[in-house]
ZADREN-35783 format. One record per residue (C-alpha): residue number from 1; x negated, y, z negated. Coordinates in Angstrom, 1 decimal. Each point is the difference from the previous one (the first is absolute). Example, Ala and Ser with C-alpha at 12.3 -4.5 7.8 and 13.67 -1.06 7.14 Angstrom:
   n   east  north     up
   1  -12.3   -4.5   -7.8
   2   -1.4    3.4    0.7
***
This chain:
   n   east  north     up
   1 -282.7  216.0 -217.1
   2   -1.3   -3.4    1.9
   3    1.2   -1.2    3.1
   4    1.7   -2.9   -1.7
   5    1.8    2.6   -2.3
   6    1.2    2.3    3.2
   7    1.1   -3.3    1.8
   8    2.2   -1.2   -2.9
   9    1.7    3.5   -0.4
  10    0.8    0.1    3.7
  11    1.5   -3.4   -0.2
  12    1.9    1.0   -2.9
  13    1.6    3.2    1.5
  14    0.8   -1.9    3.3
  15    2.0   -2.8   -1.9
  16    1.8    2.8   -2.2
  17    1.0    1.7    3.5
  18    1.2   -3.5    1.1
  19    2.2   -0.3   -2.9
  20    1.4    3.3    0.5
  21    1.0   -0.9    3.6
  22    1.5   -3.0   -1.1
  23    1.9    1.6   -2.8
  24    1.2    2.4    2.6
  25    1.0   -2.7    2.5
  26    1.9   -2.0   -2.8
  27    2.1    2.9   -0.9
  28    0.8    1.1    3.6
  29    1.0   -4.1    0.4
  30    2.2    0.2   -3.1
  31    1.5    3.1    0.8
  32    1.0   -1.3    3.7
  33    1.4   -3.3   -1.4
  34    2.1    2.1   -2.3
  35    1.1    2.0    2.9
  36    0.7   -3.0    2.0
  37    1.9   -1.7   -2.7
  38    2.2    2.9   -0.7
  39    0.7    0.4    3.7
  40    0.7   -3.7    0.4
  41    2.5   -0.2   -3.0
  42    1.9    2.8    2.0
  43    0.0    2.1   -3.2
  44   -2.6    2.9   -0.6
  45   -0.7    0.9   -3.3
  46    1.3    3.4    0.5
  47    3.4   -0.4    2.2
  48    2.6    2.5    0.3
  49    3.8   -1.0   -0.4
  50    0.9    0.5    3.6
  51   -3.0   -2.5    1.0
  52    1.5   -2.6   -2.4
  53    3.5    0.3    1.5
  54   -1.4   -0.4    3.3
  55   -1.6   -3.6   -1.0
  56    3.7   -0.9   -1.4
  57    1.8    1.0    3.0
  58   -2.4   -1.8    2.3
  59    0.4   -3.2   -1.9
  60   -3.3   -0.2   -1.6
  61    1.1   -0.7   -3.4
  62   -3.2   -1.1   -1.5
  63   -1.7    3.2    1.0
  64    3.2    2.1   -1.3
  65    0.0   -1.9   -3.4
  66   -3.7    0.9   -0.4
  67    0.6    3.8    1.2
  68    3.1    0.5   -2.2
  69   -1.9   -1.8   -3.0
  70   -2.6    2.6    0.3
  71    2.4    2.6   -0.3
  72    1.8   -1.5   -2.7
  73   -3.1   -0.1   -2.0
  74   -0.1    3.7    0.6
  75    3.4    1.0   -0.7
  76    1.8   -3.2   -1.8
  77    3.0    1.9   -0.8
  78    1.0    0.9    3.6
  79    3.2   -1.6    0.9
  80   -0.5    0.4    3.8
  81   -3.5   -1.8   -0.2
  82    1.5   -2.7   -2.2
  83    2.9   -0.7    2.3
  84   -2.2   -0.2    3.2
  85   -2.5   -2.1   -2.2
  86    2.8   -2.5   -0.7
  87    0.9   -0.1    3.8
  88   -3.5   -0.8    0.8
  89    0.0   -2.6   -2.5
  90    3.4   -1.4    1.3
  91   -1.5   -0.2    3.5
  92   -2.8   -2.0   -1.3
  93    2.2   -2.4   -1.7
  94   -1.2    1.0   -3.4
  95    3.5    0.3   -1.7
  96   -1.3    0.2   -3.5
  97   -2.3    3.1    0.8
  98    2.8    1.5    1.9
  99    2.7   -0.4   -2.9
 100   -2.7    1.8   -2.3
 101   -0.3    2.9    2.3
 102    3.7    0.3    0.4
 103    0.7   -0.1   -3.6
 104   -2.5    3.0   -0.5
 105    2.5    1.9    2.4
 106    3.1   -1.0   -1.8
 107   -1.5    1.5   -3.3
 108   -0.1    3.3    1.7
 109    2.8   -0.2    2.4
 110    2.6   -2.3   -1.6
 111    2.6    0.6    2.6
 112   -2.3   -0.6    3.1
 113    2.3   -2.6    2.0
 114   -2.5   -0.6    2.6
 115   -2.7   -1.2   -2.5
 116    2.7   -2.2   -1.5
 117    0.8   -1.8    3.3
 118   -3.8   -0.7    0.2
 119    0.1   -1.2   -3.5
 120    2.9   -2.4    1.1
 121   -2.1   -1.3    2.8
 122   -2.9   -0.8   -2.1
 123    1.8   -1.7   -2.6
 124    1.9   -2.1    2.7
 125   -3.3   -1.1    1.5
 126   -1.2   -1.0   -3.3
 127    3.2   -2.1   -0.8
 128    1.4    2.2   -2.4
 129    3.3   -0.1    1.7
 130    2.3    1.3   -2.8
 131   -2.2    3.2   -0.9
 132   -0.2    0.4    3.9
 133    3.7   -0.2    0.6
 134    0.6    2.8   -2.8
 135   -2.4    2.4    1.6
 136    1.8   -0.6    3.5
 137    3.3    0.3   -1.4
 138   -0.7    3.2   -1.8
 139   -1.3    1.6    3.1
 140    2.8   -1.2    2.0
 141    2.5    1.6   -2.5
 142   -1.5    3.5    1.1
 143    1.4   -0.2    3.5
 144   -3.3    0.0    1.9
 145   -0.6    0.6    3.6
 146    1.1   -2.5    2.5
 147   -3.2   -1.7    0.6
 148   -1.0   -0.4   -3.6
 149    3.4   -1.4   -0.6
 150   -0.3   -2.6    2.6
 151   -3.4   -1.0   -1.4
 152    1.2   -0.1   -3.5
 153    3.0   -2.4    1.0
 154   -2.4   -2.2    1.8
 155   -1.8   -0.7   -3.2
 156    3.1   -0.4   -2.0
 157    1.2   -2.7    2.6
 158   -3.5   -1.7   -0.2
 159    0.6   -0.1   -3.7
 160    3.5   -1.1    0.1
 161   -1.2   -2.9    2.3
 162   -2.8   -1.1   -2.1
 163    2.5   -0.5   -3.2
 164    2.6   -1.5    2.2
 165    0.6   -3.7   -0.1
 166    3.2   -0.4    2.2
 167    0.3    1.0    3.8
 168    3.0   -0.3    2.0
 169   -0.1    0.7    4.0
 170    2.3   -0.8    2.6
 171    1.2    0.8    3.6
 172    3.5    0.1    1.3
 173    0.6   -0.4    3.8
 174    3.0    0.7    2.2
 175   -0.3   -1.3    3.5
 176    1.7   -0.3    3.3
 177   -1.1   -2.3    2.7
 178    0.9   -0.6    3.6
 179   -0.7   -3.7    1.2
 180    0.7   -1.3    3.5
 181    0.0   -3.5   -1.2
 182    1.6   -0.1   -3.3
 183    1.0   -3.7    0.2
 184   -3.4   -1.1    0.9
 185    1.5   -1.6    3.2
 186   -2.4   -2.1    2.3
 187   -1.3    1.5    3.1
 188    2.1   -2.6    2.0
 189    3.6   -0.5   -0.5
 190   -0.1   -3.5    1.4
 191   -1.8   -2.5   -2.4
 192   -0.9   -3.6    0.9
 193    0.5   -2.6   -2.8
 194   -1.5   -3.5    0.2
 195    2.1   -3.0   -1.7
 196   -1.3   -3.0   -1.7
 197    0.7   -1.8    3.2
 198   -2.3    2.4    2.0
 199    3.0    1.6    1.8
 200   -0.3    4.0    0.4
 201    3.0    2.0   -0.8
 202   -0.1    3.6    0.9
 203    1.9    2.4   -2.5
 204    0.9    3.6   -0.1
 205   -1.1    2.3   -3.0
 206    0.7    3.5   -0.8
 207   -1.4    2.9    2.0
 208   -1.9    2.7   -1.8
 209    2.1    2.6   -1.9
 210   -0.7    3.5   -0.6
 211    0.8    1.5   -3.5
 212   -0.9    2.7   -2.5
 213   -1.2   -1.1   -3.5
 214    0.3    2.0   -3.2
 215   -2.5   -0.9   -2.5
 216   -0.8    1.0   -3.7
 217   -3.1   -1.0   -2.0
 218   -0.8    0.7   -3.5
 219   -3.5   -0.8   -1.5
 220   -0.7    0.4   -3.5
 221   -3.4   -0.6   -1.9
 222   -0.6    0.0   -3.8
 223   -3.5   -0.2   -1.3
 224   -0.9   -0.3   -3.8
 225   -3.6    0.6   -0.7
 226   -1.2    0.3   -3.8
 227   -2.4    2.6   -0.6
 228   -3.7   -0.9    0.5
 229    1.0   -3.5    1.2
 230   -0.8   -1.5    3.3
 231    2.9   -2.0    0.0
 232    3.3    1.0    1.4
 233    3.5   -1.2    0.3
 234    1.8    0.7    3.4
 235    3.6   -0.6    1.3
 236    1.2    0.7    3.3
 237    3.7   -0.3    1.4
 238    1.1    0.3    3.7
 239    3.5    0.3    1.3
 240    0.8    0.2    3.6
 241    3.4    0.0    1.7
 242    0.8    0.2    3.8
 243    3.6    0.3    1.5
 244    0.4   -0.8    3.5
 245    2.7    2.5    1.7
 246    1.3   -2.5    2.6
 247   -1.8   -3.5   -0.1
 248    1.7   -2.1   -2.7
 249   -1.6   -2.7   -2.5
 250   -3.2    2.0   -0.1
 251    0.3    2.3   -2.9
 252   -2.9   -0.5   -2.5
 253   -0.8    0.5   -3.7
 254   -3.3   -0.5   -1.4
 255   -1.0    0.0   -3.7
 256   -3.7   -0.8   -0.6
 257   -1.9    0.3   -3.4
 258   -3.7   -0.2   -1.0
 259   -1.6    0.0   -3.3
 260   -3.4   -1.0   -1.5
 261   -3.2    1.4   -1.6
 262   -2.6    2.1    1.5
 263   -3.7    0.3   -0.8
 264   -1.8    3.0    1.0
 265   -3.9    0.2    0.1
 266   -2.0    2.8    1.4
 267    0.0   -1.2    3.8
 268    2.8   -2.9   -0.1
 269    3.5   -0.6   -1.1
 270    1.1   -3.7   -0.6
 271    3.9   -0.8   -0.1
 272    1.4   -3.0   -1.4
 273    4.1    0.2    0.7
 274    3.4   -2.0    0.5
 275    2.5    0.8    2.8
 276    3.6   -0.7    0.6
 277    2.4    0.8    2.6
 278    3.7   -0.3    0.9
 279    1.4    0.6    3.6
 280    3.6    0.5    0.9
 281    1.1   -0.2    3.7
 282    3.5    1.3    1.0
 283    0.6    0.5   -3.8
 284   -0.4   -3.8   -0.6
 285   -3.0   -1.6   -2.1
 286   -2.6   -1.4    2.6
 287   -3.1   -0.4   -1.6
 288   -1.8    0.3   -3.3
 289   -3.8   -0.3   -0.8
 290   -2.4    0.0   -2.8
 291   -3.6   -0.5   -0.4
 292   -3.3    1.7   -0.9
 293   -3.4    1.1    1.2
 294   -3.3    1.9   -0.6
 295   -2.1    2.5    1.8
 296   -3.0    2.3   -0.2
 297   -0.8    3.3    1.4
 298   -3.6    1.0    0.3
 299   -1.7    3.5    0.9
 300   -2.9   -1.7    1.9
 301   -1.3    3.7    1.3
 302    1.8    3.3   -0.3
 303    1.2   -0.4    3.5
 304    0.8   -3.6   -0.3
 305    2.9   -1.7   -2.2
 306    0.4   -3.7    0.2
 307    3.0   -2.1   -1.3
 308    0.7   -3.7   -0.5
 309    3.4   -1.5   -0.9
 310    1.3   -3.6   -0.5
 311    3.6   -0.7   -0.9
 312    2.3   -3.1   -0.4
 313    3.8    0.5    0.5
 314    2.6   -2.8   -0.3
 315    3.0    0.7    2.4
 316    3.9   -1.1   -0.6
 317    2.5    0.4    2.8
 318    3.7   -0.2   -1.2
 319    1.7   -1.5    3.1
 320   -3.1   -1.7    2.0
 321   -1.8   -2.3   -2.5
 322   -2.2   -1.3    2.8
 323   -1.9    3.4   -0.1
 324   -0.7    0.0   -3.7
 325   -4.0    0.3   -0.1
 326   -3.3    0.7   -2.0
 327   -1.9    2.8    1.6
 328   -3.4    0.9   -0.5
 329   -1.7    3.1    1.6
 330   -3.5    1.5   -0.2
 331   -0.9    3.4    1.5
 332   -3.2    2.1    0.3
 333    0.3    3.5    0.3
 334   -3.0    2.2    1.0
 335    0.7    3.8    0.4
 336   -2.5    2.7    1.3
 337    0.4    3.8   -0.7
 338   -2.1    2.5    1.9
 339    0.9    3.8   -0.2
 340    3.7    0.4    1.1
 341    0.0   -3.5    1.3
 342    1.0   -3.3   -1.5
 343   -0.1   -3.5    1.6
 344    1.7   -2.8   -2.0
 345    0.2   -3.7    0.8
 346    1.7   -3.3   -1.3
 347   -1.2   -3.4    0.7
 348    2.5   -2.5   -1.3
 349    0.8   -3.6    0.1
 350    3.3   -1.8   -1.2
 351    1.4   -3.4   -0.4
 352    3.3   -1.1   -0.7
 353    1.1   -3.5   -0.9
 354    3.5   -0.1    0.5
 355    2.4   -3.0   -1.2
 356    0.5   -0.9    3.9
 357   -3.4   -0.1    1.9
 358    1.4    1.8    3.1
 359    0.4    3.3   -2.3
 360   -3.7   -0.8   -1.3
 361   -2.6    2.5    1.5
 362   -3.4    1.3    0.0
 363   -0.4    3.6    1.0
 364   -3.0    2.3    0.3
 365    0.3    3.8    0.5
 366   -2.1    3.2    0.6
 367    0.9    3.8   -0.6
 368   -1.8    3.0    1.1
 369    1.2    3.4   -1.1
 370   -1.5    3.3    1.1
 371    1.1    3.1   -2.2
 372   -1.3    3.5    0.8
 373    0.8    3.2   -2.0
 374    1.3    2.8    2.5
 375    0.4    3.8   -0.4
 376    3.3    1.3   -1.9
 377    0.5   -3.0   -2.3
 378    0.4   -2.5    2.6
 379   -1.3   -3.5    0.1
 380   -0.3   -2.4    3.3
 381    0.0   -3.7   -0.4
 382   -0.4   -2.8    2.5
 383    0.3   -3.7   -0.7
 384   -0.7   -3.2    1.8
 385    1.2   -3.2   -1.5
 386   -0.6   -3.6    1.3
 387    1.7   -3.0   -1.5
 388   -0.7   -3.8    1.1
 389    2.5   -2.7   -1.5
 390   -0.2   -3.7    0.8
 391    2.8   -2.4   -1.3
 392   -1.1   -3.2   -1.3
 393    2.9   -2.4    1.5
 394    2.3    0.3    3.1
 395    3.0    1.8   -0.2
 396    2.8   -2.3    0.1
 397    2.1    2.2    2.6
 398   -3.2    0.2    2.4
 399   -1.9   -2.7   -0.7
 400   -3.4    1.8   -0.1
 401   -2.1    1.5   -2.7
 402    0.6    3.7    0.0
 403   -2.7    2.6    0.4
 404    0.3    3.6    0.0
 405   -2.1    3.1    0.7
 406    1.6    3.2   -1.3
 407   -1.6    3.6    0.6
 408    1.2    3.3   -1.4
 409   -1.2    3.4    1.3
 410    1.0    2.7   -2.5
 411   -0.6    3.6    0.0
 412    1.3    2.8   -2.2
 413   -0.3    3.6   -1.3
 414    0.5    1.2   -3.6
 415    0.5    3.5   -0.6
 416   -0.1    1.4   -3.7
 417    2.3    2.8   -0.3
 418   -0.2    0.5   -3.6
 419   -2.3   -0.8   -3.0
 420    0.0    1.0   -3.6
 421   -3.5    1.4   -1.3
 422    0.3   -1.3   -3.4
 423    2.7   -2.9   -0.2
 424   -1.6   -2.2    2.9
 425    3.4    0.0    1.8
 426    0.5    0.5    3.7
 427    2.6   -0.2    2.9
 428   -1.0   -1.8    3.2
 429    1.5   -0.5    3.2
 430   -0.8   -2.9    2.3
 431    0.6   -1.1    3.6
 432   -1.4   -3.1    1.8
 433    0.3   -2.5    2.6
 434   -0.4   -3.9    0.1
 435   -0.3   -2.4    3.0
 436    0.3   -3.5   -1.0
 437   -1.0   -2.9    2.5
 438    0.7   -3.6   -0.9
 439   -1.4   -2.8    2.3
 440    0.8   -3.7   -0.8
 441    0.0   -3.3    1.7
 442    3.6   -0.1   -0.9
 443    2.0    2.4    1.9
 444    2.6    0.7   -2.8
 445   -2.8    1.8   -2.0
 446   -1.2    2.2    2.9
 447    1.3    3.6   -0.2
 448   -1.2    3.6    0.1
 449    1.1    2.8   -2.3
 450    0.0    3.7   -0.1
 451    0.6    2.0   -3.0
 452   -0.1    3.6   -0.6
 453    0.0    1.1   -3.7
 454    0.5    3.3   -1.9
 455    0.0    0.4   -3.8
 456   -0.5    2.4   -2.7
 457   -1.8   -0.9   -3.4
 458   -0.3    1.4   -3.4
 459   -3.0   -0.8   -1.8
 460   -0.5    0.6   -3.8
***
């Protein structure tokens, strides 16, 4: 053999050796990748039933489904494997795969109520409402354990709400107030009146009278919302009555109506409505009004709600035609929620154009309210309300344009003493205190008032 032949044979042997090493390396890499992929999936090819259950119980539904699917391929008729396979698929929101797994269980165990419950949940999430209702009612008829019954009733209530087009809600409140200035008497009992000739005449006015006020309030709301329609028809009615124990000529009866359309979007609700009211004072007709308005509420952020409302109202007084007026008002209402706390604000502007200019006014107002949820079903609230009113023309009695600054400081507690789990009804007890201070450039309209209020409300 020549030198060239020996060298060629050596190079060939060396190349074959390198190919063997490369082949072995490729096999090792592929095996490593296969092991890594199996580990990454959380479901090794050979996995025990207990290991698969651990994936499910830990909330790793993807790994659990892959593990139970491997077990299913080995024993496709096993009802326990199919049931847990269905639960894992439900956890992954793969409701079709879950239903197929549960159906295989029901073939073997047609009376398995737990499986029927899971079938109902899957069908509900897929939108097969009537079929889901059938499964839920079938399980409910077997008198299941309390936790299962509550869960089923929650689903049945949700199904009923989806099919519901008519909604009625309301609130009935009975209250007793203790007022240290029921007749809104001025701070000073001696008031000066300026005549047209410029003469100043002092007159005496009534002093403040304490009284107990018994009140009742009924608020009814009706909503009609056709299925799968963003439009709704809303009607609300408020009836308020106040009876003074001692002070005369102040008993009040108010009926207020509001009706209109509501258009609901994903993050906003727009309303267009008409309004009307009728007020009796001491059982005689005192005022009626009617008008309309529009408003929008927008969920700006999860913690921020913003509302804007504008309305027009025409007021008519039965005995004092000089106070008949057109009233325009606009309000902006941001509300913030964080945890157990809520801060709501109202910024308002109002203009009233009365038949007599001395009764016409511009009014600005601002309201700040803080609510806090306390333990034992108690809610605390505190409100500060400021109102500034400037009248257009001089009062004929006082020969000056009236200007008022009124402040309200309100605090209260509400206790939820009973609430229904399923019907949305509740019984509440309320206690509050209101301090009012009115400052004016006319002494007749300067006063202070302290009111302690208590009430019980039934909400439905």
